[in-house]
C-alpha angles and dihedrals in degrees: 000000000000144000123258106203130197132192130178117244091241125030116247093212121066095210135035116303109236103186144004134193136181122232094183133355089273103037129070133179122208131190126201143183086254084075092243126132109204131192118216135197106197093194095058097022088231119152129190131183111243099186142334111233123219113277093249092060114087107180118225108169139005133191128182120230110254109274099218142349119209091349094305117124114235120232091224093045093112095062140072139201117242120194119203145187094255092075094258138107120213129210105215129184124229089257091058099256113144102230096182140354118203129195099231114157143012101252126002122346098231101189142002130190135182116220119243094263094046091236098116142028126210122202131184130192152179089274089069094244127136112204134187119213135184118246089260091056101260116143112247102174147334100241098188144359115209128186093232136043117286107224103183141018138186136181123240117246092261094045087236097104135047126212117204140162128246114181106296092346133094116209130194112196124180118223091234112093117246091018117139115273119216116212132168141162105258106171141020091231138039112305109233104176140019136176134186120203119218095207104050097021091228126140129221125201133180132184153167090276085080094245136111121204141192122218136178119235091266092062095256114147113239098171140003120192126228117264107284126212095251139018114284106248101178140021132172141173122232110242095255093049095236096110140023134195129222125201129196138145106324088338135112120176131186114206137184117235113264102257129324114288127353128293103006090183097039098146097047091043092052092049096047099043134231096300094067093050091080088057090057096053116128130219115270116221130198126217092201142005116196127186105200123171096250108119111226116348102226100182137018125199126185121213115247092252092053095232099110143020139201131212132206107227132207094227095058096266128123110215121209124198130178128191119250137167095047110163135212124188133191125164106308097350128093119184124191130189100223097170135011091269103021133081129186120213118204123189104201093197098062098012090238117157132201131185121219117201123197131196093224139027116293111242107170136002139181131191121197144113092029096303136099113208115194126185119200127181092276110012145039120227123199116195126186114220087226093061123023095176103071113044123181109243130193134167123255125227091219125019098217104088106175100180139022120193124182134205128177095268105027146000138231127230119197119195138152091283102052149282117315125188115202134183117231086254088065097253117143106238103179145332110216120204134188135182115288093005114186111180095182091076099048122110140162091280095054100041127054132180135197133168094277107014141057121196125193127183113227114236096198091057110020093195090069131084119190113214122199137184104248097217098048102025089226124132112270121255115335092358095249114134123234110264126197129193093239135040113279121229107181135011134193134178122213114244110217139055135040125329090241089059097044112135132197123205121199141176118221131207092274088057091247116146118225134181130199141160115262089221117071115232112192125346099313133043110240106231113184129190114228103168145018133215091017113171102183139358143189138182121228115254096228105028135033093254117136126206131187145155114244119185102314097334128094106218134190120195099205091189112012091177086074088088089069094044107039114352093191089060096057097090089054092056094057132099115205136179136168111280100191090109089069092062121212122338103359121181127219106231100183144347107205120165107317095335126095120192118205127187113214123215091259090059098254120131121233121196121207129187123208129194114289093213099082089055091051090048090053089052092051093049092047088055092043091240094149097161090054090048092053090045090053092051092049090051096048095040093204121148091210091057092048090050090052091050091049091054093044092051092050091047090053094042093241100149099180094055091042090055092051093047096047090048090053092057094044099250093144096163090057091047089055092048091050089050090053090050091052089056094056111114103228134051091230092055092050093050092047092052091048087055088050089050088057092048095252097134097159093050091048092052092047091051092050093048092048089051092052093247094135097158091051090053091049092047091051090058091045090053089051091047088240090146101166093053092046091053091044091055093045093051094043094051094035095232138107095009087138090050092056092046091049094052090044091052092049090049092053093046091052090055096038095241136136127232113263101161108109095211092053091046090050095052093040092062110108093357118119118205112228112182093193091058091045093051090048091052091048091049090050091052090052092049091048091051092050092049090049092048092048091052093049119082089218091056092058094054127095119292088245108099119193114209 
């Protein structure tokens, strides 16, 4: 990836250009000390003068009103705020008419920014004040009063906090009065620019100490640049938070964000304190470094589609730069964007090359599952890797696609208007919606797609995940979202299997990895932790195998569902290797087939291969080819594979295979238990005891009660020493009360204790325990169950029970 820059031979402005801002992806406004506001078309290089400002107005900063929120066009969208040296800010229409001028500060108004909803404006000035205004220009509050000029300001992602500079300090102040203010020394010189991205929640700062830095929203330093030649005069995030640009004297740099998501090592950082954070910093890497003849670049603005940027130059020029040479890889295909509207396809197997031409500029692309999906400014193209000549093309409602996600059967487009799920034939399948939806802040870590499910992390409440049926776009099940106890950082859905077995894995703020079923069974969703200090994760595209990097270890969970089947078996189903070669904060890019691609912090890609046998085992189990699965494990002779097969067999209620697999890994006690289950007379009993084997006590009891096996349900609770529940069932169903009391009495005698439970004392009054009668009743229950099982067709079938 690199920048392709363009400058006119002669500058259009006679004085330095102070600020620039995009209205659309193909239209830019620039303001200069020559009092001119110019309109630019970078495609045709045409410029037109919009208006000449009065001689006393020297523009300093401009910011366009947000175009749309949740797909709704804003009434003020065709206007911008312009701050100037005369202490005023001006609300100016697209046609150049000054709608309103407001006396705002004593001295120059150094910066002004609309919040993301367009409901408030913040300005900062030479007088050190930070002020909040309504969209019509009415003063709401003076948020802060500093002793020195405030040079730059940015809104927090939720529009509830404001970040501003004060000398060498960065300050985050909430709008709510009496809320805690966060302040820290960020640079050794005056801070000139700052920016806060709404998608990744990371902060940029740049100053006269010739450094630019990246911070998380808690003020923890993630990266500090080397000393540059000149002070950094401008810095800006791309809209999607994947890239940022840095401007200085005759310098323009394109950088990757420092690691995916904030605070990869949150827990260790918190425990060791701020001093050790500098030791955990990762290398920053630049995609491109340009040295144009621009003088200082005072302001950088990214286009809304994130494909190009513009810079306000000290010598009167406006520099344009667009991103080229982006690459996408999948199996044997490598695709490169060589020009704005041209892609090159390279098949590395036969060295064949194809060229793909587009009518408009390419904005986003995704390559997976045998399809290339390309979004331009007006259309969406769907190519099959089997035929590059005849793409499927359909028009887009809005040309600012910010995210493309693919699954095997369909793909998701995210733009300013909403979420749209399309089939690979170009048919719109669904358009899910949820309360307070903001599509501008969604990325690949907060949205996940599978063949039947779509999951979206809520930004308003980061503990919540909304889960939708892909085909209908409706919330799954009872419509209640998945809620976790801590804020969630990253989510991922598995890709194969039935909808009822669909799992979602997620990493929370503490870097703990959890897994749960997307469908709720019973009253509560069973969320289970399977890893700690996990930095990044990815599901395999063809099997439900999960990989991640936790602390300094690369880990593969060959069968994560083991945690629901036999928790003790989970460590035996893992593959681990040292991950120190990936350096700090690596990111898993893809997990295709047996190959995992990891991007290191320095930008280089590392490819790992894992064993193909777990994937083959998953295929056999999915097809219920148990004999082939056992044969594979005997051939490979790997304990990890046997452990996976044991868990898979238990999950699918295949007792014979489970017995073989547990015997192979030396779990003799479990082999004996499985043998005892196989001897049970009825199918319901066997299934209930398999649920008990997996630790699902409540489900086992429910199954027994529904099947009319009351005594079995009571005995289960007795065996688990769940005395209150056993007595409750016996009293409710008016049977085996004496049995419960007898076992309770024996239990207390064995431990030399006296009865203190009031309910047991109450029912024991006047009741004599006769073990002969109790044994006779138990024997009669067993006989009745055998007779019932013999009479039932299901009872005469094989012990193997398919779920």
